[in-house]
N, C-alpha and C positions, 0 to 999 in steps of 0.2 A: 242787841245796836251797838252798845258800847265792841265787841269782837268784830262785828262787819268792819266799825269804823278805823281797828285796830290792823283788820288785816287789808283794807285798802289804802289806809296811808304807809302800811309798808310794805303793801307791791308796788303802789305810785312809786314811792323813793327808789325802791329797788331797780324799777321800769326805768326809771328817768339818769340815773344811775349808769344803768347797762347801755343806754341809750349815748348817754353824753362819752363813754371810754370809748363803745364802738365806734364812733362818728369818729374821735382824735385819732384811734388807732388805723379807721379807713383811710382817713385821708393822708394820714404819715406815709403808711405803706404805699398809697396809689400816689403820692409824688414820685419816692422813690423809685416805683419800677419803673413811669413812665420816665424819668428821667433818664434810667438806663438803661430802656428799650429805644429812645430818639437816637441816644449818641452814640448807642450800639448799632444801630440800625446806617446810622451816619456814615461810619467806617465802614462797614461792609459793602453799603451802596460805594462808597469811592474804591473800595478793593477790587469790587469786582470791575466798574467801569472803568478802572484804570490798566486791569486783565485785558477788557475788549479794547483798550484803545493801543496797546500793545499787539495785539495779533491782527487789526488792523495795517500798524504801520509794518510789521511782517510781510505780511501779504502784498502792500504795495512795493515793498523792495522786491516780494519776487516777480511781480509782475512786471517791473524797471527794469530785473536783471534778464527776465524770459525776453521781452521784445529786445533788447539791446541786443541780447547773445542771438536770436534769429535776424536781426539787423546786420551783425556781422558776419553771421554764418552767409547771407543771401552776394555780401559786397566778397566773400570767400571766392565761394560759385562764381562769380564775375569774372574775377582774374583769372582764369580757367582758359591755360593758350588753346583749349576746343574751343569754348566761345566764344573769344576774340578774336580766332581765325574764323569761323563759321560767320559771325555779326559782318567781319572786312569783306569777307569773299561776297556775302549780300550785297553790302553799300556800293562795291567797284560794279557788280553785276547793270547796276544802275547809272554808268558813266556814257555820256554821251548823251543823256535822255535829259528833257523838261523838267522843272518840276510841276506843269500841269500834264506832261504824259504819265510821269509817274501815279499820279492823284488818278489818272482816268485808268493808269492797268491794274492798282491797288483797286480800285472799287469793281470793275469788271469781275475780277479774282474773289472781292468779298463774298460780290451777289452771287456767285456759282460756288462759295461756300457755303452762304444761306441756305441755299438750296441744293447744296449734298451732290453738285451734279459738273463733273468733266474738273475737279481738284484731285484727281486719285495721284498724281504725278504729285503736288505739291505736299500731299498729305506722305505720301511715300518720301521722298526729302527730308522732310525736316523731322518725321518719326524714326530715321535711321541714321541722319550723320552724328559726325562726334562727337558736339554740343550734347545732342538727346543723350548719345552714348552715357560721355559725362554725366548726366544728372541722372540719368535712371542706375548709373552703380553709385552715383554718393546714396540713391534712395534704399540700395538695396543695403550699405551698412548702415544705414540709420536705424538707430537702440530704439529713437520714439516715432515712427513712421506717420502713425494714424491721426499725428494731425496736420499733414503737410497732404492737400488734396491734388497741389499741380506746379510744375515749375517751368517756363518757356523763356523765352530769349525774343526781343524783336531785334530792328534794325533800325536804323536814321530815320526811317520814315514810315515805322510802323508796322512794318510786316511782321509775320512769325515768321521765325527762321528755324529754333529746336522749339521741342517740347516733350513733356512726360507722356502726354494722351495728348487726342484728339483737342483742339481750343476751339470753343464756340464760335470763334471768329478769324479772319485770317487778318486782316488790320486794326492796330488798336491806337490809331492817331490821334482820334478824336477821344480816348479814356482820360480821365484826371490824371491816372498815374503816370501815363505816358507824356504827356504835356510837361505836368512838374517835373517829372525827372529829366527831362530833354533841356527845359528850358534854365534850370537850376542845379543840375549836374550832382542834386542831395536827395539822399535815400529818401521816399516816400511811405507812411504808416498810412493805412485805411480807418477807417471809423467800419466798427463792423453792420454787415450788410446783408441783405440778403439778396443771393445768388441762385438766378433762375437756373443757371446751369448746371450749376450741383444743387438745388434742390435742399439748398440748407444757409444759416452765415455761417458767412467767412470773415476773416482779417484778413488784407493782401499787404505785402512789402515787395517794396522796388525799391532796384540800386540800379545806376549808371554801369553801362559796359563798356570803357576804356579803352583807347586804343594807345599805342605805345609811350603817342606823345602827349598824353593825359586829356584830349579831345573825348568827349560824347560818344560813341559810336552806335549805342543803343543800350536798349534796357532791358533788365534780367527782374522780371516778376513771380514771386511765391505767394502762392494760396492755400488758407488754411483754415480746417475746420473750428471756428470760434468756440463751439465746448469744449473740443477736445485740448485744443491750443489753453484754455484759461482755466480746466478743471484741476489741472495739476497744482497749478498753482496757487488757488483758493481751497484747499483741503486741511487749511492748521485747524483745530479741534480742540476744548477745550472739554467740551460735554457730550449730549446726545441729540442735543437740539440747536445747536451752536453753527452758525456756517458764514462764511463772506460773502460779500455781495460785490460785482463790479458799476458802478455810477456814471453815467454821465451829468455836465454841468448842466443840462436840462431837465434833470431827474427822470431820466430813463433808465431803467435798470437793462444793463449791455447783458450782462450774466449773474444767473444766479443758478445754485444747482437743486432750486427745487422747482422755479417759477421759469416759464418758459422765456427764450430772450427779446426784450423788447415789448414784451403784451402788456408792461406793467411800469407804474413810473412813482416816485417817492410824493408824499403830501409835500403842496408846497411850504406847510408851516416848518418842514420836517428837512425841507432842503435850504430855507434861510439857516437854519442851525449846522447844516452837515456839511458842507457845500462851500468849504474857503479853502485856503493853501495852510491852515493849521491842524495836525493832528488832535484830538481828543476825543470827547463822549458825552453823548445827554443823555436824559431820561426824559419820556414823553408818553405820550398814547397815541402816538401815529406811526409805529410800526406797520410797515410795508404788510407784514404777516399774520401781526397781533393787534390789527387795529382797535384803539378803543381799552388797550390794556396798558396800564403803566409798563415800560418795557427799560430796556437800558441799551444804549447802540454807540458803541466804539467806529469813530472814522478816519479816515487818513486820504492824502491826495495822495495818487500817483505820479509823481515828480515827471517822469519823462514828457510827461502832456504837457507840460508848463515851459516844455524847453523848446519848441518846434516853431513858434513864432506864429501859431494859427494856419500853419500850415499842411499838419497833417491831422490824423485822427479826427476826419471832416469839421476842426478848428473849434475842439471843444477839447473839456479837459477832464480827466476821469478822476473818482477817486473807487476807494474800497470803503464799503460799511460793513457791519457785523448785527448779525440779528439771532435771537434765542429766547423760545418759549420765557415768558416772563415767571411761570409757574418754575422752570426750572433757574432762572436766573435769580430770583428771589427766593431760592429754598433755604438758605442762613435765614435770612433774614424770620422767614416766615417761621423757621424753628426757633430764634429767637423769642419772637413774638409766644409761642405754645409755652415754651420755659417761663415766659414772665407771667405769663398767664395761672400756669399749672401752681408759681410761686404765691402770686397774688391770694388766689384761691385756699390754700395750704393759710396764707397768714389770717385771713379773716377766718376763718374757721377757731385756727390758732387765739384771735382776739374774743370770741364769742365766750369761748370757755372762759377765757382770763377774768371778762368783764361779769360774768356771771360767781365763779367764786370769789373776786373781790368785792362783788357790791352785797352777795348775801353774808361776807363776813364784816361785813361794815354794817348792813341792815339789824344782826342777830343783835350786838351788843345792847342797840338803841332800842330792841323792843325788850330787853329784859331791864332797860332802865326804863322804859314805859311804866312796868310789871310791879315794878318797885316803888315805885311815885306812886301808882294808884292804891298797892297795899295802903302806903304809910297815909296818904289820905284820907283810907279808910277807917283808918284808926288804930291800925296795927302799928303801934310805936315801938314794941319791940322786934320789928324787921330790921332787920340789918339792909342798908344797899351794898350789892356788891360788884363792881362795874372791874373788869382788869384793864390795868393800866396799860396803855396804849395799844388796845384791842384792833382799832379800826387803822389805826394808821401803820401798825406793823402786817395789818393784812392789807391793807391799800399799797404799801411798798415793796411787798414780796410780790404781790400780782405784776405788779406794775415793773418789778426788777425781772421775774419769769419773763413776762413780756416781752421787753425788752431785748435779754438773751435769744429767745427763739428768733427773734426777727434780727437779729447781731448774726444768727448765724445761719438765717436764710441770705440777707443779703450777701453775706461773707461767700456760699456756697456757689450762690448764682455770679456772684464779681469774678468768682474760681474757674466759673463755666466757659463766663464770654471773655476773660482774658487768656485760657488754655484755648478757647477757638481762634481767637485771632492771632494769638502766636504761632500758630499751626499753619493759618491763611498766609502772616506774614512771611515764616520760613518758606511758606510753598512760592512765593511771590519771589523771596530773593535766590531759592535753586532756578527758576524761572531764570529771572534776570542776568545770574551769571552765567547761565546756558547760553543765553541769548548773547552778554557779552562777548562770549567765546566764540560764536557763532558769527558775529559781528568781524572780530580778528581774523576767524578761519576766510570769511568771505573774501575781506580785502588786502589777503594777503598773496604776494606773488609766484608762491613758491619758491621763492631762491632761498641764499642764506638768511637774509634779513629779516626777507619777511618769515620763515620758519621760525626762528630764533623770536621775532617778536611773540608770534604763536605760543611756542612753547613758556616763553616768560608768564605769558597771561596766563598758562593752564595753572603752572607753576604757582602763583599768586593767588589765581580761584581755590585751587583746591590746597595751598597754605603745606603745599611739598618743599624740601629741602633741593629734589633734584629731579630731571623729566627728561626721559631720552625715548626717542621716536625712531624706530628703525621701519622704511618702506622696504616694498619689492614690487617692481616691473610685473610687468609679463612676460618679458626675457628672461628674469629671475634676476636681476641688476640688486645689491642692497645699497641701502642710502643710510647713513643713521645721523639723527641730530642729537644735542642735547644741549640743555640748559640748568645749571650755567655751562658755559665753553668747558674749564677745566673740568668736569666731571668724570668725563674717559680717558684724562692722562695718562693715567696708568693700565699696563698690558694687563695687570692681575684684575680692575676692576671692568676693563674691556670683555675679558673674558666670563667675570661674573655675572653681570649683566648675558653677554648670549648664550652662557649655562639657564639663566633662570625662562630666556624669551623659548629658548628649546621647548623647554616643558609648555610652556603655555600654548607653542604654535603644536603643540604635542594634541596636548588635550584640550585644544581650540574651545578652553573655557575662561572667564577672566578667574585669576588669581590672587585674594588677596592675603597676605601672610603678616599679622601683627609685631610679631615678634620674630626674625631671622634667625636669631641665633636660639631659640626655645623648637625650632623648626627641624624635623626629623630629614627632611630632605635637603634645606637649605642655612644648614647650621653652620656647616661650613663657607656659605657664601658671605658670610657677616662680615667679618674681619676684613676681605677680598674688595666689598662694596663701600665699607665703612659708613654704613647707613642698618639701621635696626628692621625697620617697617617697608617694608612694596608691594605697593599695588601692578599688575602687570595683565593686561587685557587685549587680547589679542584683535585686532580690525579686519574683519571677515566679509566680503562681497563675494554676493553670488554662491557662496559656499567654498571660498577661497579666501585662504588668510595671506592679503596682503601688505601686512603692517602690524607691527607690535607697539602698543604706548605704554610709557614703565613710570611711575610713581615712584619715588624712594623719600622717605621721613630717615632725619637720623635719629630719635627716639622712637621707642614703641609707639604704636598708631594701633587704633582700636576700629576701621572704617564702620562707621554707621550706614545704616541702609540708604539712608538717603544721599551718602557719599556714595556707596557705590552705585544708586542708581543714576546721581551726576557723571561718576566718571565712564559708564558704559554710555550716555549718551553722547556726551565728547566724542569718544572712540566713535560710534556710530557716523558723527556727525562728520568726523576722522574721513570716515570708508568714506564716504560720499563722496567728498571733496578729491580724496587721491582718486576716487574713481573716475569721477567727472575732469581731470585733471589729464588721466591716462587718454580717455575716452579723446579728448581735446586732442593732444597730442598725434593721437593715430589717425584721426579726421586731417589734419593738416599736413601729418607725412603722406596719407593719400593724395589728397590734393597738389 
């Protein structure tokens, strides 16, 4: 019986000690891990949301630029002498007729037009005149003809006088676009509407055709396929499932690469969060694609729809909104949770082992003490009590020290991983913002000397370079050289050296990164002429044709990292797109 009592007492004491140590240890590690998880989650969620906001802002600017470009294009078409002459001749043909007589005449032709009876002469005239020929010539030279469905022009009474194909009506005086342009003389941009004649959703732009003295003589009307029109400007992606949508102020989704046009709308709660004049991002469970799941949405207003005074776009405002599968969006946060859970499990197992060893180390000396006391009490006066000095304290201290070391190692490892991932994400964001900064400057540049100097200076500062040279070549072989700073190419020897290294890049058609020109077999003799030790030379290629070379110089040796090369190549790609656009725009203007 005494043996059972001793075993029960020692077992109970050891169990209580292990339980106490486990509870204290687990509470500490749980609080630490929860703090790390929630703080890390907040930072990651903010970084993801900010990225989505930037995507929405960039896409909104793309929509602004695209609509403005097509308005200017329509205005350019309306200035053609063939168009103005055809419209003027049609207006002159009404001379001597009253307004009522003209209206009756147009109504008769419209009735025949709808029945396709007795209008062959009218149809032949409008499909074969000089203005129609000009429209068709423009379409044949258009590099993106897929989105444009029709171009037509009307006279001052709404009768169509030229068209790229047979229009659905002959008289358009009762249409909103004709009435607004004729009454205000300002361009008209429609809402996205379904066209029965085209059997699809369309976007239309109308501008006035003016006579020499400036009065409105007619209207030029262009019709675009809405899907093709918006597809190119909403293709900014960061992952596999993310995409951008165009939403109107009534919550209707105007364009989405996943859903049909105007067949879905935003939840009213989400409309309240995202339909404003300030870009941002939100987290909600009202995503149109992933309703009921926590998702991150970036959003930004399309500024051009706020500047028309309510006359265009059906009197509505437009917005860009992003959407992404929450599984992909929250993947970094899920990964963080997995690491936290694994670390917590390892910590719990370590604490259990340490608790067992520490309790046993403390209870064993107590058992020896109890046995010695009982022997003395039984009459064995010769028995000496032998208790190790400080055994319990030493064992407990050792167990806790080891436990602390293990926990510190676990925390340190976890914090290092979180820091590493956060720095990697920040580096990627910095790279994205640096490229966006260059693209913004490029889009604002007018490609004159001042604009190009500002662009090269921005590239030089962004890449921390000591000199930048941009050599461009147009379709006729003309060559332009821009540099920053300006005195960079003052010496003839420097110019020859730059031309030599550019010829090498043009011939190879591959980017060239030389960390030390003086140590290079091919370019050692150029180091002294250039006055720089390292160079990055990137040929700007468009449609398998080198149209320019971008060269960056460093006075000291410089090792170009993979992120440096990626960013420089991205800048060259954006330059190529801008130069190609500028050349195409010049060709179009000359053709007109």
